[in-house]
C-alpha angles and dihedrals in degrees: 000000000000118000113248108237122241107237093206098093107144138064108188095170091072087077089067123088108287091237088073097069146019119227103235137150120224118260121263121252133208105240117001119199135175108242099172137002122195100226094174091055091048087052091052090052093044092238125144116238091219098094093042091052095042119096091242092055093046092050091047093052092045096054100262099102139098108265102178093109098044105045102214117205142189111228125227124220140150128219153174108254111195087340097309119112121235112188094205127031113133134151101328095173104010138090125198105220095185137253138313121207114231128218087260091058094252123135118234125195117235112202132173120219120196090025100130145283124321134182086270098055095107094204096319123129094239092233138110133208124244087241094057091049092049089053093053092045093053097043094046091049089049090053092048091049089052090053094247117141109253148152110256139214114241096181146352118222129193116219100203087234134100127230130203115247126161091352095305136093115246134174116282121229141181126217119213100210126190131192142145092258142348095208109126139184085259090058089064092043090055097046092044091056093041104040107008121210094348092059095042091051092050092051093045090050090051091054092048093047095051107023112016102037092151089071096054114121096012115135089229096041095133097050087042090052091053091048092050091050091048092048093051090048092050092053092044095052091045089054091049093052095045090063095041096254121158115194092198101200109050095167115155090253088059098055115097115213094217093061100255126136107250140173101024098187108145096004121139145169113242122239108197110030116255119159094211093046117150127179104171113105091216097048094085095155097046095245091150099035119146094263094045098056097093091048091050090050088057091047092050093047089051088058089050091049090055090062094046098050093099089059096047098062141336091239110073095214091051091048091053090049090053091050093048091050092052091047088056087056089056092053095049093043093052093046092050094045094048096044093045090047093051091049089050090052088054096041089236115143100162117109094204121134090245092053093047092050091048092050092048092052095048099085094044086052091053090050096048090048094046092234125173106248098218097038090051097055093040091053090045091054091052092050090051088053094053108278119134115257105237094104092050092047092049090064091068121087089208106048093190090054089046093053091051091050093049092048092051091046091051089054093052105037125103110236095191117126090242092057092044093050091050090048092053090053093048100050116062120203091206134044132169096273111210095229092051092049091049091049090051089052093048092048092051097042099042103030104020086238113145096173096109092040092057092043092052093044090055097042094048091061090074107034095158095058114041119191120229093250090058098048090105089063089066094062118110117235122278112241091264091049097054116126106217100172135030128197140211107256116159 
């Protein structure tokens, strides 16, 4: 029988300074098993599922393979965590296996999370729970379905081992994560402190070579690189906020430089709209609240700019001026993307003062009326497409205020087919509701039942068109089902 070929054939990170990684194979596990395989994602990449479903592939992804030809590594990086600088963080429970090449000719990172201890583990056990991996799988698939750039989960593996969490033993799992790149703001912070300009230049050149090829050879390629990174980040954060997503742990080591959502941890989609909403159990001061995410993006990019100053200009004052100019671009890009996106959600295209004032008062109205963010915009979309407005009106605590709001909206909205089509694509009917995700995790962890997990994973692929059998997944949580706090797991 012919051997099925391993599609992970490249390791581009070996071209970086050796201080940026540690060559290291993942740790072996007792009884690896394939719990979930993302066939749709394999199809997008143009990869056959055969190797991933074969025993050799499963053992390789679980840590029990032969890695001499692929050169797995654990990556080093620094980072500001809740504003406090840590000079060495790194992949404490992850191994970068290398890259696959897609049918489009693009290279995709393949990384394991929960695959064992590394030199960067800092006392951790290097493992993950099945529940934590399920959470990242579902949230990343939700983001992909919403059209938001994100790392993805290619597979979930069981290890056959238990790990200790919250004083109890729970099933261990490994996430097979894919993404365009795993270079972070913290990667530049680390190499700047360790190697100075030489290291920063090498890392910037790596990004340009693999992810920003259009900048190669330009005289201003490094300022242009920073601007491109900032622009992608502005659009990404605007997209998060426009669907009520709260990342929860926007440390500089959790910001991807290719504009993908990464490191979900305690992330969540909000139910009732509240601008200062926080879910993360460790974000006690609201640093990463929904309405602070754009500001944190600016703060993180400022930390990145500090490392890039030597590449911007020989004169320090000139370099700072370049950085400040590019950061202004981030601010204006985010503001434009968010405001335009909010207007699209409302099907308002007029730039009149009345329309602008109405748009700007919409979210405060949702907050004062305790309205579910997703249900509101979904109901609004259906009214714009001809449904009667009783369901929309029922979302308001104050029905009289709600009727006034709806009447004013009707007078301002654009009823052209173009505006309605854009509205439909801006307002999902389905999100990864926290209580549903937690139930899927509980079912899998406590009863080895993956039924709800698979159902959610499938439904979240098409969040703008929910089938009748999945209507129950739209429902907000009952009071006893509310998820008030989320936790870092993977």
